[in-house]
N, C-alpha and C positions, 0 to 999 in steps of 0.2 A: 443595596445588593452588593455582595462580595464579588470582586473581579475574579473571573475564572482564568486559570492559567492555560497557556498554550501547550498542547500535548503533541502537536504535529505542525511543523512549519516547512514548507517546500518553497524554495525561491529560485526561479529561473532554470528549473530542471530541464535538461535536454538529453536525449539518448538516440543514437543512430546505430544501425547495423549496416556497415559498409556505406554506400551512398544513400541508403533509405533512412530518412528521418522518421523516427517512431513517435517521440515526444519532443515538442518544441516549446521551450520557454514556459513551462508549466509552473503556476504559483498556487499555493493553497495554505490556509491557516485554519487549524481545528482546535477549538478550546475544549476544556474539560466539560463533559456532559453533552457535547454535540455529536451528531451522527451525520455521516455523509454517504452518498452513493455515487459510484462511478458508473456511468452508462455510456454506451456507444456500440457501434457495429463491431463485428469480429475484425480484428486487425487494427483497431483504432489506437492501441497502445495502453489499454487498461492494465493488463497483466505486467507489462514491462514497467509501467509506473509503480505498481505495487511492489515489484521485485526490487526496484531502486529504493523505495521507502523502507523496506525491511532489511536492506543491506545485502540481498542476494545478488544484485547487479550493481555496478558502479555507473552513475550518470556520467555523460561526457562533459556536462557543464551544470552549474547550479549547486545548491546545497539542500541538504535534508537534515532536519533536527527532529528527533523523536524523544519525547520526555526530557528535553533540554540538552541532548547530546547527539553525536553522530549515530547513525543506525548500526550499532554493533550487536549482532545476534546474541552474544554471550551476556552483554549488559542488560539486554531486554528480555532474556529468558525468564519466563514466569510473569512478565508484564504485558507481553504483546503476543497475539496469536495471528498467524497468517496461514491461510489454506489456499494454495494455488488451485486453479481450476483443474479438474480431472484427477486431483491428487489421490483421493481415497476411493471414491465410489463410482467414478466414471462420468461420462458426458451426459447421460440421461437422468442423472440424479438432480432433483429440484433443490433450490436453496433450503426450503423447509426440511427436506429429507436429510440434507447435510447437517443442519442445525440439530435435528433430533438425534442423528447419529452421534454427533459430538457431545451432546448433553448426556447421552447414555454412557459414553466413555468415562 
């Protein structure tokens, strides 16, 4: 079996807003063909983590590599899609409804 390349590597990522620690020493490695899901209560840091992964926010500590490099939105354009919560259709839209909407675009 061929070795699958790493498409996302997060090492020791931490992010705070003032004195409030949102993400603390998060680590993750995702290989080609794998899928992950981030779950947790509201305010757990899921969106903040995703914003750091796509380069929309800078972590306070740690590193992020997406497709072998730093999360540069211009370099990743056309290779990575991120849809922040509430971005297009509002809070009451289900995941399925979001995906159907995007597929129709």
